[in-house]
N, CA, C and O of each residue as an XYZ file, in Angstrom:
592
protein
N     -41.055     -7.310    -11.429
C     -39.687     -7.430    -11.921
C     -38.706     -7.181    -10.786
O     -38.977     -6.434     -9.845
N     -37.577     -7.823    -10.908
C     -36.526     -7.628     -9.904
C     -35.765     -6.349    -10.201
O     -35.459     -6.039    -11.352
N     -35.465     -5.612     -9.136
C     -34.632     -4.419     -9.285
C     -33.177     -4.851     -9.390
O     -32.763     -5.801     -8.724
N     -32.400     -4.166    -10.217
C     -30.974     -4.511    -10.279
C     -30.307     -4.190     -8.946
O     -30.652     -3.208     -8.288
N     -29.358     -5.020     -8.560
C     -28.624     -4.788     -7.321
C     -27.618     -3.666     -7.535
O     -26.988     -3.564     -8.587
N     -27.483     -2.830     -6.514
C     -26.484     -1.778     -6.557
C     -25.127     -2.395     -6.220
O     -25.013     -3.185     -5.283
N     -24.130     -2.039     -6.969
C     -22.784     -2.522     -6.707
C     -21.984     -1.369     -6.117
O     -21.837     -0.316     -6.736
N     -21.479     -1.584     -4.931
C     -20.702     -0.564     -4.252
C     -19.289     -1.078     -4.011
O     -19.093     -2.210     -3.570
N     -18.333     -0.253     -4.299
C     -16.961     -0.577     -3.953
C     -16.714     -0.066     -2.534
O     -17.554      0.638     -1.974
N     -15.594     -0.408     -1.966
C     -15.284     -0.032     -0.595
C     -13.902      0.614     -0.541
O     -12.975      0.178     -1.225
N     -13.776      1.650      0.273
C     -12.477      2.284      0.508
C     -12.169      2.181      1.995
O     -13.000      2.518      2.839
N     -10.975      1.715      2.302
C     -10.521      1.700      3.678
C      -9.423      2.732      3.841
O      -8.733      3.083      2.885
N      -9.273      3.205      5.045
C      -8.318      4.266      5.322
C      -7.755      4.064      6.715
O      -8.508      3.940      7.681
N      -6.441      4.031      6.822
C      -5.762      3.965      8.115
C      -4.649      4.996      8.106
O      -4.131      5.356      7.049
N      -4.287      5.466      9.284
C      -3.239      6.484      9.368
C      -2.452      6.346     10.658
O      -2.876      5.682     11.604
N      -1.296      6.991     10.668
C      -0.458      7.003     11.861
C       0.433      8.240     11.845
O       0.529      8.950     10.843
N       1.076      8.474     12.971
C       2.062      9.543     13.102
C       3.403      8.875     13.362
O       3.531      8.060     14.275
N       4.406      9.225     12.553
C       5.744      8.674     12.731
C       6.666      9.756     13.275
O       6.602     10.913     12.860
N       7.516      9.365     14.201
C       8.467     10.293     14.809
C       9.709     10.400     13.943
O      10.808     10.023     14.351
N       9.514     10.922     12.737
C      10.625     11.076     11.791
C      10.260     12.175     10.800
O       9.079     12.423     10.556
N      11.261     12.835     10.229
C      10.983     13.872      9.233
C      10.333     13.286      7.976
O      10.597     12.142      7.604
N       9.500     14.071      7.343
C       8.772     13.644      6.139
C       9.711     13.135      5.049
O       9.431     12.118      4.416
N      10.805     13.826      4.829
C      11.742     13.427      3.771
C      12.321     12.040      4.037
O      12.519     11.256      3.108
N      12.591     11.740      5.298
C      13.144     10.428      5.649
C      12.093      9.326      5.443
O      12.409      8.246      4.945
N      10.859      9.606      5.827
C       9.785      8.625      5.645
C       9.547      8.383      4.154
O       9.418      7.240      3.717
N       9.490      9.471      3.377
C       9.264      9.337      1.943
C      10.412      8.574      1.282
O      10.178      7.765      0.384
N      11.639      8.820      1.714
C      12.796      8.123      1.134
C      12.719      6.615      1.402
O      13.253      5.823      0.626
N      12.062      6.215      2.490
C      11.897      4.799      2.799
C      10.790      4.175      1.932
O      10.927      3.037      1.481
N       9.701      4.910      1.700
C       8.548      4.381      0.972
C       8.750      4.424     -0.540
O       8.404      3.468     -1.234
N       9.301      5.507     -1.052
C       9.357      5.784     -2.490
C       9.966      4.685     -3.360
O       9.447      4.440     -4.449
N      11.035      4.011     -2.940
C      11.629      2.989     -3.817
C      10.727      1.771     -4.063
O      11.019      0.945     -4.926
N       9.630      1.666     -3.299
C       8.684      0.547     -3.448
C       9.356     -0.805     -3.219
O       8.985     -1.808     -3.828
N      10.347     -0.814     -2.335
C      11.017     -2.066     -1.977
C      10.316     -2.761     -0.812
O      10.540     -3.946     -0.567
N       9.470     -2.027     -0.098
C       8.766     -2.543      1.078
C       9.737     -3.158      2.083
O       9.358     -4.042      2.852
N      10.984     -2.695      2.081
C      11.997     -3.237      2.983
C      11.640     -3.006      4.452
O      12.146     -3.707      5.329
N      10.799     -2.059      4.718
C      10.363     -1.726      6.078
C       9.258     -2.650      6.599
O       8.986     -2.654      7.800
N       8.618     -3.430      5.727
C       7.443     -4.215      6.107
C       7.839     -5.657      6.359
O       8.318     -6.335      5.450
N       7.648     -6.135      7.579
C       8.065     -7.483      7.971
C       7.316     -8.592      7.235
O       7.813     -9.716      7.164
N       6.133     -8.306      6.684
C       5.379     -9.325      5.942
C       5.993     -9.640      4.581
O       5.742    -10.705      4.015
N       6.801     -8.710      4.053
C       7.356     -8.862      2.713
C       8.750     -9.469      2.796
O       9.617     -8.969      3.512
N       8.952    -10.552      2.054
C      10.246    -11.221      2.009
C      11.182    -10.535      1.030
O      12.329    -10.236      1.362
N      10.683    -10.284     -0.196
C      11.511     -9.598     -1.192
C      10.631     -8.999     -2.276
O       9.486     -9.402     -2.480
N      11.208     -8.025     -2.960
C      10.532     -7.355     -4.073
C      11.512     -7.296     -5.225
O      12.673     -6.927     -5.053
N      11.028     -7.664     -6.410
C      11.863     -7.585     -7.609
C      11.140     -6.744     -8.643
O       9.930     -6.867     -8.833
N      11.899     -5.891     -9.306
C      11.321     -5.106    -10.394
C      11.113     -6.032    -11.581
O      12.025     -6.748    -11.995
N       9.911     -6.010    -12.118
C       9.582     -6.909    -13.221
C       9.809     -6.273    -14.590
O       9.843     -6.968    -15.605
N       9.966     -4.939    -14.614
C      10.180     -4.281    -15.910
C      10.838     -2.918    -15.733
O      10.154     -1.917    -15.520
N      12.122     -2.881    -15.819
C      12.819     -1.596    -15.824
C      12.956     -0.953    -14.458
O      13.093     -1.632    -13.440
N      12.918      0.376    -14.456
C      13.134      1.165    -13.252
C      12.036      0.902    -12.231
O      10.853      1.021    -12.552
N      12.410      0.549    -11.012
C      11.412      0.119    -10.035
C      10.509      1.207     -9.479
O       9.426      0.899     -8.982
N      10.913      2.456     -9.545
C      10.122      3.492     -8.891
C       9.575      4.523     -9.878
O       9.619      5.726     -9.623
N       9.064      4.041    -10.997
C       8.459      4.917    -11.993
C       7.038      4.451    -12.296
O       6.712      3.271    -12.178
N       6.210      5.408    -12.687
C       4.841      5.072    -13.071
C       4.878      4.061    -14.210
O       5.615      4.232    -15.180
N       4.081      3.014    -14.084
C       4.041      1.950    -15.080
C       4.927      0.770    -14.754
O       4.817     -0.285    -15.379
N       5.808      0.936    -13.776
C       6.695     -0.184    -13.433
C       5.934     -1.272    -12.683
O       4.990     -1.008    -11.939
N       6.375     -2.486    -12.906
C       5.782     -3.651    -12.251
C       6.747     -4.169    -11.195
O       7.961     -4.174    -11.395
N       6.195     -4.601    -10.075
C       6.989     -5.148     -8.977
C       6.400     -6.478     -8.551
O       5.193     -6.592     -8.341
N       7.249     -7.481     -8.425
C       6.820     -8.779     -7.913
C       7.151     -8.818     -6.428
O       8.321     -8.791     -6.046
N       6.113     -8.881     -5.589
C       6.273     -8.948     -4.146
C       6.095    -10.382     -3.696
O       5.114    -11.040     -4.041
N       7.054    -10.856     -2.923
C       6.916    -12.181     -2.328
C       6.793    -11.989     -0.827
O       7.667    -11.415     -0.177
N       5.683    -12.485     -0.294
C       5.432    -12.386      1.132
C       6.104    -13.541      1.862
O       6.410    -14.571      1.261
N       6.330    -13.365      3.147
C       6.985    -14.406      3.941
C       6.138    -15.664      4.057
O       6.668    -16.738      4.344
N       4.821    -15.549      3.838
C       3.964    -16.747      3.879
C       4.001    -17.522      2.561
O       3.331    -18.545      2.422
N       4.796    -17.028      1.580
C       4.961    -17.721      0.312
C       4.142    -17.162     -0.834
O       4.446    -17.443     -1.994
N       3.115    -16.381     -0.546
C       2.293    -15.809     -1.614
C       3.084    -14.752     -2.380
O       3.905    -14.036     -1.806
N       2.826    -14.667     -3.672
C       3.445    -13.649     -4.519
C       2.366    -12.890     -5.267
O       1.400    -13.474     -5.758
N       2.548    -11.568     -5.347
C       1.655    -10.733     -6.141
C       2.494     -9.821     -7.018
O       3.671     -9.593     -6.741
N       1.893     -9.307     -8.066
C       2.534     -8.310     -8.911
C       1.717     -7.037     -8.814
O       0.492     -7.050     -8.936
N       2.430     -5.925     -8.589
C       1.766     -4.627     -8.509
C       2.273     -3.728     -9.627
O       3.389     -3.892    -10.122
N       1.437     -2.781    -10.012
C       1.762     -1.809    -11.053
C       1.675     -0.423    -10.430
O       0.637     -0.050     -9.882
N       2.761      0.342    -10.511
C       2.758      1.714     -9.986
C       1.905      2.570    -10.925
O       2.198      2.676    -12.116
N       0.856      3.174    -10.384
C      -0.079      3.983    -11.178
C       0.166      5.476    -11.045
O      -0.021      6.220    -12.008
N       0.584      5.929     -9.861
C       0.882      7.341     -9.635
C       2.045      7.430     -8.659
O       2.215      6.572     -7.792
N       2.852      8.493     -8.815
C       3.985      8.720     -7.937
C       4.287     10.204     -7.952
O       4.483     10.783     -9.020
N       4.328     10.832     -6.782
C       4.595     12.269     -6.725
C       5.610     12.588     -5.644
O       5.388     12.322     -4.463
N       6.734     13.165     -6.067
C       7.738     13.652     -5.122
C       7.377     15.031     -4.592
O       7.987     15.501     -3.632
N       6.407     15.677     -5.194
C       5.937     16.975     -4.703
C       4.876     16.774     -3.625
O       4.926     17.403     -2.568
N       3.923     15.896     -3.901
C       2.825     15.633     -2.958
C       3.117     14.451     -2.029
O       2.324     14.157     -1.135
N       4.244     13.778     -2.235
C       4.655     12.643     -1.402
C       3.599     11.544     -1.331
O       3.093     11.237     -0.252
N       3.265     10.952     -2.475
C       2.363      9.799     -2.457
C       2.695      8.848     -3.591
O       3.283      9.221     -4.606
N       2.293      7.596     -3.374
C       2.439      6.568     -4.399
C       1.152      5.754     -4.416
O       0.583      5.448     -3.369
N       0.702      5.409     -5.621
C      -0.497      4.588     -5.809
C      -0.120      3.386     -6.650
O       0.561      3.513     -7.668
N      -0.570      2.215     -6.215
C      -0.312      0.996     -6.982
C      -1.549      0.122     -7.014
O      -2.427      0.200     -6.154
N      -1.583     -0.716     -8.044
C      -2.688     -1.650     -8.241
C      -2.147     -3.068     -8.246
O      -1.102     -3.338     -8.839
N      -2.851     -3.968     -7.590
C      -2.489     -5.387     -7.656
C      -3.015     -5.915     -8.987
O      -4.218     -5.882     -9.248
N      -2.093     -6.406     -9.831
C      -2.498     -6.839    -11.173
C      -2.481     -8.353    -11.360
O      -3.098     -8.870    -12.291
N      -1.779     -9.066    -10.480
C      -1.812    -10.527    -10.569
C      -1.333    -11.133     -9.259
O      -0.714    -10.467     -8.430
N      -1.636    -12.414     -9.097
C      -1.245    -13.145     -7.904
C      -1.037    -14.603     -8.274
O      -1.683    -15.126     -9.182
N      -0.118    -15.260     -7.551
C       0.086    -16.687     -7.804
C      -1.003    -17.532     -7.154
O      -1.136    -18.717     -7.461
N      -1.777    -16.937     -6.265
C      -2.905    -17.613     -5.632
C      -4.166    -16.798     -5.911
O      -4.091    -15.598     -6.174
N      -5.301    -17.445     -5.852
C      -6.559    -16.718     -6.037
C      -6.726    -15.696     -4.923
O      -6.560    -16.019     -3.747
N      -7.052    -14.468     -5.293
C      -7.283    -13.411     -4.316
C      -8.772    -13.352     -3.973
O      -9.612    -13.713     -4.797
N      -9.103    -12.897     -2.759
C     -10.508    -12.844     -2.356
C     -11.278    -11.664     -2.954
O     -12.477    -11.524     -2.714
N     -10.599    -10.819     -3.728
C     -11.240     -9.683     -4.402
C     -10.724     -9.609     -5.832
O      -9.645    -10.117     -6.138
N     -11.490     -8.980     -6.698
C     -11.047     -8.892     -8.091
C     -10.172     -7.677     -8.359
O      -9.503     -7.619     -9.391
N     -10.163     -6.689     -7.437
C      -9.364     -5.502     -7.684
C      -9.045     -4.770     -6.380
O      -9.902     -4.627     -5.507
N      -7.791     -4.306     -6.263
C      -7.401     -3.425     -5.161
C      -6.427     -2.378     -5.677
O      -5.514     -2.675     -6.447
N      -6.643     -1.161     -5.237
C      -5.744     -0.054     -5.548
C      -5.375      0.610     -4.221
O      -6.246      1.022     -3.455
N      -4.071      0.707     -3.965
C      -3.554      1.249     -2.709
C      -2.877      2.595     -2.939
O      -2.284      2.831     -3.991
N      -2.971      3.472     -1.947
C      -2.223      4.726     -1.956
C      -1.636      4.951     -0.582
O      -2.341      4.889      0.426
N      -0.338      5.215     -0.547
C       0.312      5.684      0.677
C       0.713      7.130      0.431
O       1.355      7.457     -0.566
N       0.318      7.983      1.365
C       0.623      9.415      1.283
C       1.268      9.835      2.586
O       0.809      9.448      3.661
N       2.326     10.622      2.503
C       2.960     11.157      3.705
C       2.800     12.671      3.713
O       2.886     13.329      2.676
N       2.564     13.208      4.909
C       2.362     14.655      5.062
C       3.197     15.148      6.238
O       3.329     14.480      7.264
N       3.741     16.312      6.054
C       4.536     16.948      7.098
C       3.621     17.426      8.223
O       2.579     18.030      7.967
N       4.008     17.158      9.457
C       3.335     17.752     10.610
C       4.135     19.013     10.939
O       5.269     18.936     11.413
N       3.542     20.151     10.687
C       4.289     21.409     10.751
C       4.632     21.847     12.173
O       5.565     22.629     12.359
N       3.913     21.370     13.169
C       4.196     21.762     14.550
C       5.340     20.962     15.166
O       5.778     21.252     16.279
N       5.815     19.969     14.449
C       6.901     19.126     14.967
C       7.691     18.572     13.783
O       7.363     18.831     12.625
N       8.700     17.833     14.083
C       9.510     17.207     13.032
C       9.037     15.771     12.829
O       9.839     14.837     12.830
N       7.700     15.604     12.653
C       7.099     14.293     12.513
C       6.345     14.204     11.196
O       6.246     15.180     10.453
N       5.813     13.011     10.918
C       5.139     12.766      9.648
C       3.816     12.044      9.883
O       3.737     11.105     10.675
N       2.792     12.495      9.187
C       1.492     11.834      9.162
C       1.482     10.928      7.941
O       1.722     11.386      6.824
N       1.205      9.646      8.147
C       1.171      8.679      7.046
C      -0.251      8.157      6.925
O      -0.855      7.741      7.914
N      -0.781      8.179      5.712
C      -2.107      7.619      5.473
C      -2.020      6.572      4.370
O      -1.289      6.738      3.393
N      -2.765      5.507      4.539
C      -2.782      4.404      3.579
C      -4.235      4.086      3.289
O      -4.976      3.661      4.175
N      -4.635      4.291      2.057
C      -6.006      3.969      1.669
C      -5.987      2.850      0.637
O      -5.027      2.685     -0.115
N      -7.068      2.090      0.626
C      -7.223      1.011     -0.345
C      -8.635      1.057     -0.895
O      -9.604      1.115     -0.139
N      -8.747      1.031     -2.204
C     -10.038      0.916     -2.883
C     -10.196     -0.528     -3.319
O      -9.394     -1.054     -4.091
N     -11.248     -1.163     -2.808
C     -11.541     -2.549     -3.138
C     -12.680     -2.617     -4.144
O     -13.546     -1.743     -4.174
N     -12.675     -3.652     -4.959
C     -13.811     -3.920     -5.831
C     -15.006     -4.320     -4.962
O     -14.865     -4.589     -3.769
N     -16.166     -4.350     -5.580
C     -17.407     -4.583     -4.844
C     -17.533     -5.992     -4.268
O     -18.450     -6.259     -3.492
N     -16.631     -6.889     -4.635
C     -16.711     -8.250     -4.107
C     -15.921     -8.445     -2.809
O     -15.773     -9.575     -2.343
N     -15.416     -7.363     -2.227
C     -14.652     -7.464     -0.980
C     -15.583     -7.786      0.185
O     -16.611     -7.135      0.371
N     -15.215     -8.783      0.956
C     -16.018     -9.174      2.119
C     -15.579     -8.375      3.351
O     -14.549     -7.701      3.337
N     -16.366     -8.464      4.388
C     -16.022     -7.802      5.651
C     -14.699     -8.337      6.197
O     -13.920     -7.585      6.783
N     -14.443     -9.633      6.008
C     -13.198    -10.240      6.482
C     -11.986     -9.663      5.750
O     -10.947     -9.415      6.362
N     -12.121     -9.452      4.453
C     -11.035     -8.866      3.659
C     -10.746     -7.445      4.139
O      -9.587     -7.052      4.275
N     -11.797     -6.685      4.393
C     -11.646     -5.298      4.850
C     -10.944     -5.277      6.212
O     -10.030     -4.480      6.422
N     -11.360     -6.136      7.127
C     -10.740     -6.201      8.452
C      -9.280     -6.627      8.363
O      -8.426     -6.067      9.051
N      -8.991     -7.609      7.523
C      -7.624     -8.077      7.344
C      -6.738     -6.941      6.831
O      -5.604     -6.775      7.281
N      -7.260     -6.175      5.900
C      -6.522     -5.040      5.355
C      -6.207     -4.028      6.447
O      -5.096     -3.503      6.515
N      -7.181     -3.758      7.293
C      -6.981     -2.812      8.395
C      -5.839     -3.274      9.297
O      -4.926     -2.502      9.592
N      -5.889     -4.525      9.732
C      -4.877     -5.016     10.663
C      -3.490     -5.079     10.024
O      -2.489     -4.819     10.693
N      -3.424     -5.421      8.743
C      -2.122     -5.438      8.058
C      -1.543     -4.036      7.956
O      -0.334     -3.862      8.104
N      -2.371     -3.040      7.710
C      -1.890     -1.655      7.649
C      -1.373     -1.215      9.016
O      -0.312     -0.597      9.111
N      -2.116     -1.528     10.066
C      -1.680     -1.147     11.410
C      -0.349     -1.797     11.760
O       0.509     -1.159     12.370
N      -0.168     -3.053     11.382
C       1.121     -3.724     11.595
C       2.214     -3.077     10.740
O       3.348     -2.916     11.192
N       1.871     -2.714      9.521
C       2.844     -2.057      8.638
C       3.306     -0.729      9.229
O       4.482     -0.381      9.127
N       2.397      0.007      9.841
C       2.776      1.277     10.471
C       3.769      1.040     11.613
O       4.716      1.809     11.777
N       3.559     -0.013     12.400
C       4.507     -0.345     13.462
C       5.867     -0.670     12.858
O       6.900     -0.270     13.394
N       5.866     -1.396     11.740
C       7.121     -1.733     11.071
C       7.810     -0.473     10.519
O       9.035     -0.360     10.563
N       7.014      0.465     10.003
C       7.591      1.733      9.532
C       8.265      2.470     10.676
O       9.391      2.948     10.535
N       7.587      2.561     11.797
C       8.140      3.249     12.966
C       9.440      2.595     13.393
O      10.416      3.289     13.679
N       9.469      1.269     13.441
C      10.689      0.547     13.830
C      11.817      0.795     12.834
O      12.979      0.903     13.225
N      11.478      0.885     11.549
C      12.502      1.112     10.513
C      13.099      2.519     10.597
O      14.200      2.755     10.098
N      12.388      3.442     11.217
C      12.883      4.823     11.341
C      13.901      4.978     12.459
O      14.568      6.008     12.555
N      14.023      3.956     13.308
C      14.938      4.054     14.465
C      16.330      3.657     14.109
O      17.217      3.683     14.962
């Protein structure tokens, strides 16, 4: 008999240090406007208040693709936001992604540690994982530029 295949999901994690106070970095990320990210053309709230748990956001990328995300968690105490991609106007290469951006104070300086993790469904390919890594690294550069 054939053994059932194990299904494993994948988590990616990238981080950076920003030369800005934690409160300033969080104030840029929290509204979920992605105004700091050059890949994003615009974001529209699809249902009510844009920065509350359960709110939906329609993101339009500069390449023309549009996705809808759902805010799943948001903490002004712990400085993190978690969202799930719930739909796309184009077929996505994975069936599920959940992202979290967390900011942490660097106590030895007036800087901020930013971490971005993504949980992918088990159908994520190596190419998808690599693409996610490079997009996060570019996003961190855009965050740094937005702080100036």
